[in-house]
TORKOLRO-293234 format. One record per residue (C-alpha): x, y, z; residue in three letters. Coordinates in Angstrom, 2 decimals, padded with zeros to 5 digits. Layout:
BEGIN
<r xx="X" yy="Y" zz="Z" resn="ala"/>
...
***
This chain:
BEGIN
<r xx="-028.47" yy="-028.19" zz="-005.97" resn="met"/>
<r xx="-025.16" yy="-028.77" zz="-007.50" resn="val"/>
<r xx="-025.50" yy="-025.47" zz="-008.97" resn="asp"/>
<r xx="-026.56" yy="-023.55" zz="-006.28" resn="phe"/>
<r xx="-023.08" yy="-025.22" zz="-004.33" resn="leu"/>
<r xx="-021.01" yy="-024.10" zz="-007.34" resn="ile"/>
<r xx="-022.21" yy="-020.58" zz="-006.80" resn="gly"/>
<r xx="-022.00" yy="-020.54" zz="-003.22" resn="val"/>
<r xx="-018.44" yy="-021.99" zz="-003.40" resn="phe"/>
<r xx="-017.11" yy="-019.08" zz="-006.08" resn="leu"/>
<r xx="-019.20" yy="-016.30" zz="-004.20" resn="ala"/>
<r xx="-017.51" yy="-016.78" zz="-000.85" resn="thr"/>
<r xx="-014.05" yy="-017.05" zz="-002.62" resn="leu"/>
<r xx="-014.92" yy="-013.59" zz="-004.29" resn="ile"/>
<r xx="-016.28" yy="-012.34" zz="-001.14" resn="thr"/>
<r xx="-012.90" yy="-013.46" zz="000.82" resn="ser"/>
<r xx="-010.82" yy="-011.52" zz="-001.55" resn="leu"/>
<r xx="-012.79" yy="-008.10" zz="-000.46" resn="phe"/>
<r xx="-012.13" yy="-009.15" zz="003.66" resn="thr"/>
<r xx="-010.19" yy="-006.99" zz="005.12" resn="thr"/>
<r xx="-010.01" yy="-008.89" zz="008.87" resn="arg"/>
<r xx="-008.54" yy="-012.29" zz="009.63" resn="leu"/>
<r xx="-011.30" yy="-014.26" zz="011.12" resn="tyr"/>
<r xx="-013.73" yy="-012.77" zz="008.30" resn="arg"/>
<r xx="-011.77" yy="-014.45" zz="005.89" resn="leu"/>
<r xx="-011.07" yy="-017.87" zz="008.31" resn="leu"/>
<r xx="-014.98" yy="-017.62" zz="008.31" resn="phe"/>
<r xx="-015.22" yy="-017.38" zz="004.64" resn="trp"/>
<r xx="-012.96" yy="-020.32" zz="003.55" resn="tyr"/>
<r xx="-014.58" yy="-022.38" zz="006.68" resn="ser"/>
<r xx="-017.66" yy="-021.83" zz="004.11" resn="leu"/>
<r xx="-015.76" yy="-022.32" zz="001.20" resn="asn"/>
<r xx="-014.70" yy="-025.47" zz="002.41" resn="ser"/>
<r xx="-018.12" yy="-026.37" zz="003.99" resn="leu"/>
<r xx="-019.64" yy="-025.87" zz="000.09" resn="thr"/>
<r xx="-016.70" yy="-027.94" zz="-001.31" resn="leu"/>
<r xx="-017.82" yy="-030.80" zz="001.53" resn="gly"/>
<r xx="-021.73" yy="-030.75" zz="000.91" resn="leu"/>
<r xx="-021.01" yy="-030.73" zz="-002.82" resn="leu"/>
<r xx="-018.91" yy="-033.90" zz="-002.60" resn="ala"/>
<r xx="-022.06" yy="-035.63" zz="-000.44" resn="leu"/>
<r xx="-024.36" yy="-034.18" zz="-003.43" resn="ser"/>
<r xx="-021.80" yy="-035.89" zz="-006.03" resn="ile"/>
<r xx="-021.51" yy="-039.21" zz="-004.21" resn="ser"/>
<r xx="-025.14" yy="-039.46" zz="-003.64" resn="lys"/>
<r xx="-025.75" yy="-038.93" zz="-007.44" resn="glu"/>
<r xx="-022.94" yy="-041.48" zz="-008.53" resn="leu"/>
<r xx="-023.40" yy="-044.04" zz="-005.48" resn="asp"/>
<r xx="-019.59" yy="-043.40" zz="-004.68" resn="asp"/>
<r xx="-018.68" yy="-044.36" zz="-000.99" resn="thr"/>
<r xx="-015.34" yy="-043.27" zz="-001.39" resn="ala"/>
<r xx="-016.53" yy="-039.42" zz="-002.09" resn="met"/>
<r xx="-018.87" yy="-039.93" zz="000.34" resn="leu"/>
<r xx="-016.00" yy="-039.89" zz="002.86" resn="ile"/>
<r xx="-014.30" yy="-037.91" zz="001.31" resn="thr"/>
<r xx="-016.89" yy="-035.39" zz="001.65" resn="gly"/>
<r xx="-017.49" yy="-035.55" zz="005.32" resn="ile"/>
<r xx="-013.50" yy="-035.72" zz="005.80" resn="ala"/>
<r xx="-013.80" yy="-032.27" zz="003.95" resn="thr"/>
<r xx="-016.32" yy="-031.12" zz="006.23" resn="ile"/>
<r xx="-014.54" yy="-031.95" zz="009.28" resn="val"/>
<r xx="-010.94" yy="-031.06" zz="007.84" resn="leu"/>
<r xx="-011.40" yy="-028.13" zz="005.83" resn="lys"/>
<r xx="-014.47" yy="-026.37" zz="007.35" resn="ala"/>
<r xx="-014.08" yy="-027.01" zz="011.10" resn="leu"/>
<r xx="-010.50" yy="-028.12" zz="012.00" resn="val"/>
<r xx="-008.10" yy="-025.90" zz="009.73" resn="ile"/>
<r xx="-009.76" yy="-022.70" zz="010.17" resn="pro"/>
<r xx="-010.38" yy="-023.52" zz="014.18" resn="tyr"/>
<r xx="-006.42" yy="-024.05" zz="014.15" resn="thr"/>
<r xx="-005.51" yy="-021.25" zz="012.06" resn="leu"/>
<r xx="-007.83" yy="-019.09" zz="014.42" resn="lys"/>
<r xx="-005.78" yy="-020.62" zz="017.30" resn="tyr"/>
<r xx="-002.24" yy="-019.94" zz="016.08" resn="leu"/>
<r xx="-003.07" yy="-016.31" zz="015.26" resn="ser"/>
<r xx="-004.11" yy="-015.78" zz="018.76" resn="gln"/>
<r xx="-000.97" yy="-017.80" zz="020.25" resn="lys"/>
<r xx="001.42" yy="-016.01" zz="018.23" resn="phe"/>
<r xx="-000.49" yy="-012.37" zz="018.01" resn="his"/>
<r xx="-001.01" yy="-012.42" zz="014.79" resn="leu"/>
<r xx="-002.15" yy="-008.69" zz="013.13" resn="ile"/>
<r xx="-006.07" yy="-009.01" zz="012.67" resn="arg"/>
<r xx="-006.39" yy="-006.06" zz="010.05" resn="gln"/>
<r xx="-005.53" yy="-007.70" zz="006.85" resn="ile"/>
<r xx="-006.04" yy="-004.36" zz="004.16" resn="thr"/>
<r xx="-005.40" yy="-005.74" zz="000.58" resn="pro"/>
<r xx="-002.76" yy="-004.30" zz="-001.41" resn="glu"/>
<r xx="-004.78" yy="-004.22" zz="-004.47" resn="ile"/>
<r xx="-006.98" yy="-001.36" zz="-004.32" resn="lys"/>
<r xx="-010.87" yy="-002.12" zz="-004.49" resn="val"/>
<r xx="-011.09" yy="-000.34" zz="-007.70" resn="gln"/>
<r xx="-008.93" yy="-002.46" zz="-009.25" resn="tyr"/>
<r xx="-010.01" yy="-005.63" zz="-007.64" resn="ala"/>
<r xx="-014.12" yy="-005.19" zz="-009.37" resn="val"/>
<r xx="-011.78" yy="-004.86" zz="-012.83" resn="ile"/>
<r xx="-009.50" yy="-007.65" zz="-012.23" resn="phe"/>
<r xx="-012.12" yy="-010.22" zz="-010.86" resn="ile"/>
<r xx="-014.66" yy="-010.04" zz="-013.64" resn="pro"/>
<r xx="-011.76" yy="-010.39" zz="-016.41" resn="ala"/>
<r xx="-010.14" yy="-013.45" zz="-014.85" resn="ile"/>
<r xx="-013.43" yy="-015.00" zz="-014.99" resn="leu"/>
<r xx="-013.89" yy="-014.18" zz="-018.32" resn="val"/>
<r xx="-010.57" yy="-014.88" zz="-019.27" resn="phe"/>
<r xx="-010.82" yy="-018.56" zz="-017.43" resn="thr"/>
<r xx="-014.36" yy="-019.54" zz="-019.07" resn="phe"/>
<r xx="-012.49" yy="-018.82" zz="-022.69" resn="tyr"/>
<r xx="-009.56" yy="-020.59" zz="-021.28" resn="leu"/>
<r xx="-011.30" yy="-023.69" zz="-020.37" resn="ala"/>
<r xx="-013.11" yy="-023.64" zz="-023.58" resn="glu"/>
<r xx="-011.00" yy="-026.66" zz="-025.35" resn="pro"/>
<r xx="-011.06" yy="-028.44" zz="-022.24" resn="ile"/>
<r xx="-014.78" yy="-028.67" zz="-021.89" resn="thr"/>
<r xx="-015.19" yy="-029.81" zz="-025.16" resn="leu"/>
<r xx="-013.71" yy="-032.90" zz="-024.36" resn="met"/>
<r xx="-016.09" yy="-033.14" zz="-021.34" resn="ile"/>
<r xx="-019.69" yy="-033.92" zz="-021.90" resn="his"/>
<r xx="-021.09" yy="-033.01" zz="-018.29" resn="asn"/>
<r xx="-020.07" yy="-030.37" zz="-015.66" resn="his"/>
<r xx="-018.83" yy="-028.28" zz="-018.41" resn="thr"/>
<r xx="-019.49" yy="-024.97" zz="-016.35" resn="asn"/>
<r xx="-017.94" yy="-026.79" zz="-013.25" resn="tyr"/>
<r xx="-014.91" yy="-026.69" zz="-014.82" resn="val"/>
<r xx="-014.47" yy="-023.24" zz="-016.01" resn="ala"/>
<r xx="-015.63" yy="-022.68" zz="-012.18" resn="val"/>
<r xx="-012.90" yy="-024.44" zz="-010.91" resn="ser"/>
<r xx="-010.20" yy="-023.13" zz="-012.98" resn="ile"/>
<r xx="-011.00" yy="-019.34" zz="-012.65" resn="ser"/>
<r xx="-011.00" yy="-020.36" zz="-008.74" resn="ser"/>
<r xx="-007.27" yy="-021.02" zz="-008.95" resn="leu"/>
<r xx="-006.79" yy="-017.86" zz="-010.58" resn="phe"/>
<r xx="-008.88" yy="-015.58" zz="-007.82" resn="leu"/>
<r xx="-006.93" yy="-018.23" zz="-004.71" resn="ser"/>
<r xx="-003.58" yy="-016.86" zz="-006.71" resn="leu"/>
<r xx="-004.98" yy="-013.34" zz="-006.80" resn="leu"/>
<r xx="-005.72" yy="-013.82" zz="-002.71" resn="leu"/>
<r xx="-002.39" yy="-014.98" zz="-002.20" resn="met"/>
<r xx="-000.90" yy="-012.30" zz="-003.97" resn="met"/>
<r xx="-002.64" yy="-009.23" zz="-002.69" resn="glu"/>
<r xx="-001.67" yy="-009.38" zz="000.83" resn="his"/>
<r xx="002.00" yy="-009.06" zz="002.65" resn="lys"/>
<r xx="000.54" yy="-010.89" zz="005.90" resn="asn"/>
<r xx="001.84" yy="-014.60" zz="005.88" resn="ile"/>
<r xx="-001.93" yy="-015.44" zz="007.00" resn="ala"/>
<r xx="-003.84" yy="-014.18" zz="003.80" resn="pro"/>
<r xx="-001.05" yy="-016.19" zz="002.02" resn="lys"/>
<r xx="-001.95" yy="-019.38" zz="003.87" resn="ile"/>
<r xx="-005.58" yy="-018.93" zz="003.32" resn="val"/>
<r xx="-005.13" yy="-018.62" zz="-000.73" resn="gly"/>
<r xx="-002.97" yy="-021.68" zz="-000.69" resn="phe"/>
<r xx="-005.90" yy="-023.72" zz="001.09" resn="leu"/>
<r xx="-008.64" yy="-022.11" zz="-001.41" resn="ser"/>
<r xx="-006.20" yy="-023.02" zz="-004.00" resn="met"/>
<r xx="-006.23" yy="-026.65" zz="-002.73" resn="glu"/>
<r xx="-010.09" yy="-026.48" zz="-002.62" resn="asn"/>
<r xx="-010.24" yy="-025.18" zz="-006.35" resn="ala"/>
<r xx="-007.90" yy="-028.37" zz="-007.47" resn="leu"/>
<r xx="-010.05" yy="-030.70" zz="-005.50" resn="phe"/>
<r xx="-013.75" yy="-028.75" zz="-007.25" resn="leu"/>
<r xx="-011.84" yy="-029.69" zz="-010.36" resn="leu"/>
<r xx="-011.12" yy="-032.99" zz="-009.33" resn="gly"/>
<r xx="-014.68" yy="-034.15" zz="-008.37" resn="ile"/>
<r xx="-016.39" yy="-032.07" zz="-011.20" resn="thr"/>
<r xx="-014.34" yy="-033.06" zz="-014.35" resn="ala"/>
<r xx="-013.47" yy="-036.54" zz="-013.58" resn="thr"/>
<r xx="-016.94" yy="-037.43" zz="-011.69" resn="asn"/>
<r xx="-014.94" yy="-038.21" zz="-008.64" resn="gly"/>
<r xx="-011.47" yy="-039.35" zz="-008.29" resn="met"/>
<r xx="-009.63" yy="-042.42" zz="-007.16" resn="pro"/>
<r xx="-009.66" yy="-042.54" zz="-003.16" resn="met"/>
<r xx="-005.71" yy="-043.13" zz="-002.79" resn="leu"/>
<r xx="-005.65" yy="-039.83" zz="-004.84" resn="val"/>
<r xx="-008.05" yy="-037.91" zz="-001.74" resn="glu"/>
<r xx="-006.02" yy="-039.67" zz="000.50" resn="leu"/>
<r xx="-002.51" yy="-038.27" zz="-001.51" resn="gly"/>
<r xx="-004.33" yy="-034.74" zz="-001.17" resn="ile"/>
<r xx="-005.43" yy="-034.87" zz="002.54" resn="phe"/>
<r xx="-001.59" yy="-036.15" zz="003.78" resn="phe"/>
<r xx="-000.33" yy="-033.35" zz="001.78" resn="asp"/>
<r xx="-002.72" yy="-030.94" zz="003.39" resn="leu"/>
<r xx="-001.44" yy="-032.24" zz="006.87" resn="met"/>
<r xx="002.09" yy="-031.56" zz="005.92" resn="met"/>
<r xx="000.69" yy="-028.14" zz="004.76" resn="ala"/>
<r xx="-000.16" yy="-027.42" zz="008.64" resn="ile"/>
<r xx="003.23" yy="-028.12" zz="010.15" resn="val"/>
<r xx="004.67" yy="-025.54" zz="007.71" resn="val"/>
<r xx="001.87" yy="-023.46" zz="008.35" resn="ile"/>
<r xx="002.67" yy="-023.81" zz="011.91" resn="asn"/>
<r xx="006.38" yy="-022.77" zz="011.59" resn="leu"/>
<r xx="005.51" yy="-019.86" zz="009.43" resn="leu"/>
<r xx="002.90" yy="-018.52" zz="011.92" resn="phe"/>
<r xx="005.44" yy="-019.20" zz="014.76" resn="his"/>
<r xx="008.16" yy="-017.26" zz="012.29" resn="arg"/>
<r xx="005.30" yy="-014.09" zz="011.56" resn="glu"/>
<r xx="004.84" yy="-013.92" zz="015.49" resn="gly"/>
<r xx="008.50" yy="-013.51" zz="016.27" resn="leu"/>
<r xx="008.62" yy="-011.00" zz="013.57" resn="lys"/>
<r xx="005.91" yy="-009.10" zz="015.63" resn="asn"/>
<r xx="006.72" yy="-009.57" zz="018.86" resn="ala"/>
***
């Protein structure tokens, strides 16, 4: 089950790199976050970790439902451009993505030697970080950059729960607090982008 969820997590992130519509991008981010939440719930069941269970539920509610809805509402409110054509051409992206995946598996090899379980998950987490960075770089519009930033936070969260078999609750609360602060900043950026388009 965990392997399947990891695969879906990576697949949704790769699909979002080829998305040319804002609402579809928000859908793929929502599905990515839902997968992450289900993954946290699955690991919490394996470890019998109540804190991870709470984190999984909070991830599904906040990242899979609240944040995508908020971003969609803000994009409608400020009349943002829904067409988000990537700056990197498809034929180059098809080359970049496998290259990133192969590179990160080699990059993660020294780290995986120190970890006895979930070694492939660490490599997938690191590759997700680079793919999220690519998502931020390939768009000029503010909305895809924000989704790329949030996807990067998802990748870091995935790295934390797979590499350490769960994170301390204090760290998880800190991440969610940072995320809430990011939403405030996102609101300001959307407002600025909306004024620019007006």
